[in-house]
N, C-alpha and C positions, 0 to 999 in steps of 0.2 A: 287231742284233736288229730294228731298225725296217725294214731292207731286206727281211727275210723276211716281215714283216707286210705291207708294201706289195706284195711279189710276189704274195701270196695275194689281197689285197683289190683291188688295182688291176689287176695284170697277168693274173691267173687267176681273176677273180671267179666265173664259173660254169663253169669248166673241170673237167669230171669225167674227162677223158682223161689218160693218161700216169701218171707216178709222182712222188711227193713224198718227199724225204729226211726223215729224222727231225728234223733241225734245222729244216726248213721248217715242219713240223707243230707242233713244240714251241715254237718261238719265236713263231709265230702265236698259239698257245694262251696263252702267257705274256703277250704284249702285249694280247691280247683281255681276259684276266682283269684286268690292270692298268687298262685303260680302263674296263671295267665297274665295277670297284671304285671308281675315281675318280668316275665319274658317279653311283654310288650315294651316295657321301659328299656330293657336290654337291646331290643330290636332297634329302638330309636338311637341308641348309643353306637351300635355296630350292626351292620346288615348281616353279619354271619349268624346272628341269632334268629333271623327270619326262618331259616331251615329248622332250627330247634323248635321254634314256636309252632311251625306247621306240623312237624312230627308229633309234638305233644298234643296239639289240638285234635289231630286225627286219632291218636292213641287213646284218648279219654272219651271218645264218642260212645263206644260200646259199654264201658262200665257206667257211664252217666245214664244211659238209657236203662241199663239193668237195675241200678239202684232206684231209679224213678219208678220202674215197674214194680219192684219189690215194695217200695213205699206205698204204692196204690194197693197192693195186695194186703198190706197191713191194715188198711181201712176197709177191706173187703170189697174192693173195686177191681175190675178186670184191668190188665195192663194196657188194653186197647183204649182206655180212657185218656192215655197220654196224647192221643190224637186230638182231643178237645183243645189242646194248646194251639192248634192250627187256626182256630177261630180268632180273628183279630180282637184284641183287647179283652173282651168278655171271657174267652176261653182261657187266656193266660191268667187272668185274675182268679177264675174258678179253680184252675189247676193249682195255683199258689195256695188257695184256701184248703184244698184237699191235702196238699203236702204238709200244711201246718196243723191239720186235724190229728187229734190223738188216735192211735190205733185201737182196734178192737181188743177188749180184754178177753183172754182165753183163746182157745183155738178157733180158727175159722176155716173156710174151704181151701185156703192157700197154705195152711201150716200152723205150727204152734206159735204161741205168743212169744215174741223175742224178748220181752221184758221179764217173762217168767219161764225161763227154760227148764224143762223137765230133766232131771238127772236121776236115772234109775239107781245110781250108786248110793244115793241117799236112802233108798228104801231096802237095800240088801240087809238081811238079817233082822228086819223088823217083822213083828207078828201081824198077820192080816186080820182085821176085825171082822 
């Protein structure tokens, strides 16, 4: 779970290109909720954690948007579909359904299938039919 979180935050901080698997999006979201919940509890214990909470919350806005856009790309939707979430209730539910939908098999207009990465090293030395 932590490797998915680090992949989003460290490796793809502001990467809005390509596709993200369901596991990448949902593990990032789960880990983010756990961290925010922990920081919220620590803020209740000591007010010094309010600053840490605010810095963390501001720091994960961009990777959160980026992984959401890449998740939409995985189901062949434009990243602008994230704005549907601004529609009260119905938009949020529809966006939740989109995030839970399995991605397209094979390549789409946003890139290669992240579940089936192509590795040209596997084909080196093989005879072409």
